[in-house]
N, C-alpha and C positions, 0 to 999 in steps of 0.2 A: 621795853623793846629797845635794843641798842641799834645804832646806825651801823650797818655792816661795813660800808666803805670807810667810815671813820675808825672803826676798830682795826680794820685791815691795815690802814695807813699808819695807825699808832704802833702796831706791832712791827711793821716793816721799818719804820723810822728808828725804833729802839734797837732792832737787830743791826741796822746799818751803822748806827752810832757806836756800837760795840764791836764792829768788824766781824760780825757773825754772818756767815754765808747762809742763804736760804733760797727757797723756791716759792715763787708767788702761787704756783698751783697747789703746793702743799699747804700754804697758809689758807688759800681759798677752801681747800677740802676740810681743814681742821676747824675753820670758822664758818662752816656752812650754816646758814640761818634756817635751813629746812629740816635739820635734825636736832634732837634734844642735846646730843653731845656737842654739836656746834654752838648751840646757844649757851651751854655751860662754859665752853672754852672762851667765848666772847665775854661772858660775865667776869671770868677770871682775869682776862687781859685788861678789862676796864678797871678792875679793882687793884691789880698788882703792877701793871706796866704803866709807869708815869715818871716824870722827872724827879718826883719826891721819893720814889721807891727805888730807882735805879742809880747806880754810882756812875760818875763820869770817868773819863780815862785817868785824869790826875788823881781823883779820889781812889780809883782802883790801884794806881801805882803806890799812892801813899798807904793804902790799906795793906799792900804787899810788904812795903818797908816796915810798917808797924807790926805786921805779923812776924817778920824776920827779927825785929827788935824784941818782941815779946818772947820769941822762942830762944833768944840768946845767940843766934847765928850772926847777927849783925855786929855785936860786940866782939865776937871771935874774929870776924873778918877785919875789924878796925884795929885789933891788937896785934895783927900780924906785922912783923918788922919789915917785910919786903913790900908792904903796901906803898910806902912813900917812895921807894926806889923804882916803882913802876913808871916807866917812861910813857909819854904820850904817843899816840899812834901817828905814824907818818902818813902822808898822802898816798904813798904807794901801797902801804898796808890797807888803808881805807879803800883804795881802788880795788886791791886784790880781794878784800873781804866783800866789797860790793859786787865784784864779778862773781865771786863764789856764791854769794846770796842769790844773784840773778840766775846763775846756772842751776843752783839747787831749786830756786823758784820755778824755773822753766821745766826742770825735771819733774818737780812735784805737779806742775800744771799738766805736763804730759801724762803723768801717772793718774792724776785726777780725771783727765779727759778719757783716758783708757778705762778707768774704773767706772766712769759715768756711762760710757758706751756699753761696758759689760753689764752694769746695773740695769740699763735700759733693755739690753737684750734679755737679761734674766727676768725682768718684769714682763717683757713681752711674752717670754716663754711661759711664765706663770699665768698671764692672762689667757694665752692660748690653751694652757692646761685646764684652767678653770672653765673656759668655754667648752672645751671637749668634755670635761666632767659634767657640766650642766647638760650638754647634749646627750651624754650617756645616761645621766639621771632621768632626763625626759624620756629617752628611748626605753629605759628599763621600766619607768612608771607606766608609759603607754603599753609596753608589752605585758606588764603585770595586769593592767586594767583590761587589756584585750583578753589575756588568759582567764581572768576572773569572769569576764562577760561570756567568753566561750564556755567556761565551766558551768556557769549558770544556765546558758542556753542548752548545753548538752544535758544538764540535770533536768531542766524543764521538759526537754524532748523525751528524756527517759521516763519522767513522771507521766507525761501525756501518753506515751506508748504503753506504760504499765496500766494506766487508767483505762485506755481504750481496749487493751487486751482483756482486762478484768471484766469490763462491760460486755465485750463480745463473748467471753466465756459464760457470763451470766445469761446473756441472750441465748447462747447455744444450749445451755442447760434447760432453759424454758422451752426452747424449740424442740429439744430432744424429748421432753415429756409430751409435748403436743404431738410430735410425729409418732411417738410410740402408741399413743391412744388412737391416732388416725390410722396407723398401720394395722393395729389390731382390728379396728372396725372394717377397714378395707379388705383385710384378709378373710374375716368372717363373712362379709357380704360376697366376696368372690367365691368362697367355698359353697355358700348357699346357691349362688347362680350356677356354679359348676354342677352341683347336685341336681338342680332342676334340669339343666341341659342333658345330663347323663340319663335321668329318668325319662325324658322325652325321647332320647335316642333309643333307650331300651324299648319303649312302647312302639316306636317306629319300626325297629327291628322285629319286634314280636308280630306287628301287623304285616310286615313284609314276608315273614316265613310262612308261605301258603302253598308250597309245592305239593305236599301230600294231599292237602284239601282240594287243590285243583285236579289232581289225579282221581281222587274219590268222586269229585263232582262230575268229571268227564265219564267215569265208569258208570256213575249213577245215571247220567244222561243217556248213555248207550243202553243201559238196562231198561230205562223208561221207554226209549224208542222201540226196543224189541217188544216190550209189553204192549205199546201202542199199536205196533204192526200186528201183533197177535190178536189184540182185541178188535182191531179194524177188520182183520180177515174173518174173525168169528161173527162180527156184525154183518159183514157181507153175506156170509153163509146163512146166518139167521134170516136175513132179508130174502135171500134166494129160496131158502126153505119155506118161508112164509108165502112167498109168491107161488112157489110150486104147490103148496098145500091149498092156497086159495084157488089156484087153477084146477086142482083136482076136485075140490068141492064144487066149483062151477061146472066142471065137466060131469060130475056125478048127477047133478040135477038135470042137465040137458039130455044125458043119455050117452051111451057108449056106442060108437060106430068105429068103423075101421080107420077112418081118417084121423079121428081124434086119438085113436089108439096109437097110430103111427106118430102123430104130433107129440103125444106124451112120451113115446119112447125116444123120439129125437130130442125132446127137451131134457129128458133124463140123461141122455148121453152128453148133451151140451153142459148140463150142470156138473156132471161127473168130470168133464174136461176142464170146466172152470174152477172146480174145487182145487185142483192141483196148481192152478195159476194164481188163485186168490191170495195165498200167503206171500208169494213172491211179489205180487203187485202191491199188496198192502204194506209189506216191508219196505219196498222201494218208495211208495208214496209217503210213508211215515218218515223215512230217512230224508227224502227230498223236501218234504214240507216242514218238518220239525227238526230233524237231526242235524242237517247241514247248518241251518242258522244258529242252532244252539251250540254246536261244536265250534262254528266260526266265532261266535261271541266269546265262547270260553277261551279259544286260542288268542283272540284279541285281548281279552282280559288278562290272560296269562302273560302275553307279551308286554302289555302295559304295566303289569305288576313287576315283571322283570326289569323293565326300564326304570320304573319308579324306585325299585329296590336298589338298582345301581346308583341312581341319583341320590337316594337317601344315604347309601353307603359312602358315596363321595362327600356328601354334605357332612355326615357324621365324622368321616376321616378328617375333613378340613377343620371342623369344630374342635375335634380332639387335638389336632396339630396346633391350632390357635391357642387352645387351653394350655397345651404343653409349653408353647413359646412364652405365653404370658406368665405361666408359673415359673419357668426358668428365668424370665426377666425380673419377676418379683423377687425370686431367690437371689439373683445377682444384685439387685438393688438393696435387698436386706443385708447381704454380705458386704457390699460397698459401704452402706451406712454403718454397719457394725465396725468395719475396719476404720472408717473415718471417725467414728465415735471413740474407738479405742486409741487412735492416734491423738485425737484432741484431748482425751483424758490423760494420756501419757504426757502430752505437751503441757497441760495444766499442772500436772504433778511436778514435772521438771521446772516449770516456771516458779511454782511455790517454793520448791527446794532451792532454786537459784536465788530467789529474793531473800529467803531466810539466811542462806549462806553468805550472800553479799552483805546483809545487815550485820551478821555476826562478825564477818571479816572487817567491815568498816569500824565497828566498835573496838575490835581487837587492835587494829592499826592505830586508831586514835589513842587507845590506852598506851600502846607501845611507843608512839611518838611523844606522848606526854612524859612517860618515864625516861625516854632517851633525852628529851630536851631538858628535863630537870637534872639529869646526871652528867650530860656532856658539856664540855666547855666550848666557847666559840672557836671556830676554825681560824688558825693563824695563817695569814696570807704569806706566800713565799716572797723572799726578798727580790726586788726587781733587779734585773741585770743591767746595771748602768755602766757605761764605759768609764775607764779610769781617767781619761782626759777630762770628761765633764765633771767628775767628782773632785779631782784635784783643782780644777779651775774654780769650782764653787767654793772650796775651802780656802784657797789662797786669796780669792777676791774678798771673801768675808773677813778674814784676818786683816787684810790690807785696809779695808774700810774702817775697821775698828781702830787701827793705828792712827788714822787721820781724824778720828772722832766722828766719822760719818756712819750713822747707824743704818743697817740694812732695812729693807721694808718690814713692816710689822707682821706681814704674812709669813707663812712658812716658806722655806726654800723649795726649789722645784723637786728635789729628791724627797724631802720629808712630805711634801704635798702629794707626790706620787705614791709614797708608801701609805699615807693616810687614805688616799682614794682607793688604792688597791685593797687595803684592809676593809674599807666600807663596802667595796664591790664584793669581796669574798664573803662578808657577813650577809649581804643581800642575796648572793647566790646560795649560801648555806640555808638562809631562811626560805628561799624559793624552793630549794631541793627538799627541805623538810616539809614544806606545805604540799609540794607535789607528791611526796610519798604517800599522802592520804588519798590521792586522786587515782582512779582506775584508768589513767590515760596510757600507762605503759602497756597494758594488755591490748589496747587498740592501736597504739603508735609504735610499739616495739618492733613489730615485724616490718613496718614501713621504714623505720630508721635503719634497721639492719640491711634491708634491701638497698636503701639509699647509700649507705657506707660501702656495701659490696659493689654497687654500680660505680661509685666514685673511685674506689681502688682499682677496678678494672679499667676505667677510662684513663687513669693516670699511671697505669702500670709501666708503659713504655714512654712516658713523657718526662722531659727534663724540668718542666714547670711543676711547682708545688702549690696546691690550693692554700690560700691564706685569707684571713678575715681582715688583714691590715690594708688600709687604703694606700695605694701606690704613691699618690701625691703627698700624703702625710709622711710616708716613709722617706721620700726624697727630701722633703722639707726638713725632717729631723736629721738626715745625713748632712744637709747643708749647714744646719745649726751646729752640729758637732764639729764640722770642719772650721766654722767661724770661731767656735770656742777654743779649738786647738790652736788656731792662729793667735787669738788673744792671750792664751796661756804662754805661747812662745814669746810674744812681745813682753809679757810680764817677767818672764825668766831673764830676758836681756836687760831689763831695767836694773840699775845698780841700787839695790836696797840697802847697801852698807852705809850709804849716806844718812839714812834714817836711824840706823842701829848704832853705828860707831860714833863716839863723841868727837866733835870738832872743837879743838881747844881755842883756836883763834876766834871762832864764832862765839864761843862761850865768853872769852875775855871781852870781846866787843860788846856783848850784851850786858855783861856785868859793869863795864865802865860807863857806858852811856845809859844804862838803866838806872844808875844811882841818881837821887834827886840833887 
C-alpha cells in the first residue's frame, strides 16, 4: 500500500521540474486510492518516476544534441560556410525578440485561457448531458417497471376475472340442474293441487245445481198436501158416518118417536151440509198446518241454496283466477329463466371463443414478433439537429487543443455523446415498442389516445402556442449556452493563429543560437 500524498507529491515535482503543466485535480483523480486503476497508476509512478529514471534539463538538451549528431544534421550545420559569419545578436534584437516572445506568450496565454474556459464549458455541458441522460434513464427504467407492474396487475386481474367467471358459470350450471329438478317437482305438485281444486269445484257445482230437484220437491209437497187434505176430509166423513151410524143404532134400540125422527132428519141435513164444507176445511187445515211450513222451509232452502251457489261460484271464480295468475306467473318465470339461461349459455360460449381466440392470437403475435426480431435490424436513430455554430466551435476548439498538446477529455464530445444517447434511446424505444406489440393494450387504450389527440388538436386549433415536451427552463439554458459558444467562437476567430502556423525566422535563429551547448 503506497502513501497517496507521497506519490502525488512525487509526480507533481517531476512534472514541475520538466516544465509540464498539470492540474492537481486531474492527478488526484488518476491516483485515487479508492479505485483499482488509481492503485495501478500509483504503483507505476513509484516504479518509473524517480531521479534515476528521469532526465534532467541538461541531460535532455545533451540528448537532443546527441540525437542531432547521430542523425548527421549537426555535422551538416557545422559544415555550413556562413556559420562563422553569423554575427552576435544585439541588445535591440534581443529586446525585440523578448518583446515578441512576451507578446506571443501573452497571446498564447489568452488563447489557453479562452480554451480552458471553453473546455470547462464543454465539460459542464457534458456533465449536464450525462445528468440529463441519467435522469432520463431512471425515468425510462421507472416507466418500464411501472408498465411491467401494470401489465402484471392487469394480467392478474384478467386471470382473477376469468377464474371468477368460470367458477360462477360452473355454479350456474349446477344451479340450473337443481332448478330444473325443483321446477319439475313444483310444476307437477301444482298440477296435482289444481286438479284437486278443480274436482272439488266440480263437486260443489254438481251439489249446487238443484233447481229442478227443488221444483219437483215443491210439487211433491203440494201433491202430498192435497192427498193429506183429501184423506183428512175422508177421515172426518168416516167419523161423522160412524157417529151417525152409532146414533142410529142407539135410536133403534130406544124406539122411534116423532122427536127422534125429527132429530135424525135434522142431523142428516147437518151432515149433508157439513160434507160439502169438510173438503174445503180439511184442505185449508192441511195447507195451514203442513203446507205453509213445508213450502216456507223449501223456499228458505232454495234461497239459501241460491246464496250458497252464488258464493261458491264467486269462490270458484276467484280460485280459477288465482290459478290462472299463478300459472301465468310460473310461465313468465319459466320464460325468464329460459331466456336468462340462453343468455348465460351464449355468454359462456362467447367467453370460451374469446379465450381461445385470444390465446391463438397471443401465440401468433409472439411467433410473428420472434420472426420479425430475428430478421429486422436495429433502428437507426436520426441525426440530431445541432446548430452550425456549436459544431464549428467544438471542432475548432478540439484542433486548437491538439496543437498545444492539450488532450481533450477522455469522454466523448457533446455531439457524439448526444448521438450515442439518442441511439440508445431509439434502441430502448424500439425494444419497448416491440415488447408492447405483444400486449393487448392498444385495444383498451387506442380509443382513449385518439380521443386525447382529438381533444388536444381542438384545444390548440386557434392557439399560437404549440404543445411541447421540452422544459422551458432547459430550452432557455440551451439558448444561453449557444449564445456563449457563439461568442467564444467569434473570439477564437479574432485570434491571430498565423503566429502558430507561420515560421518565425528570428525566433528560430534565437533558439538555434542559444540552444547550442
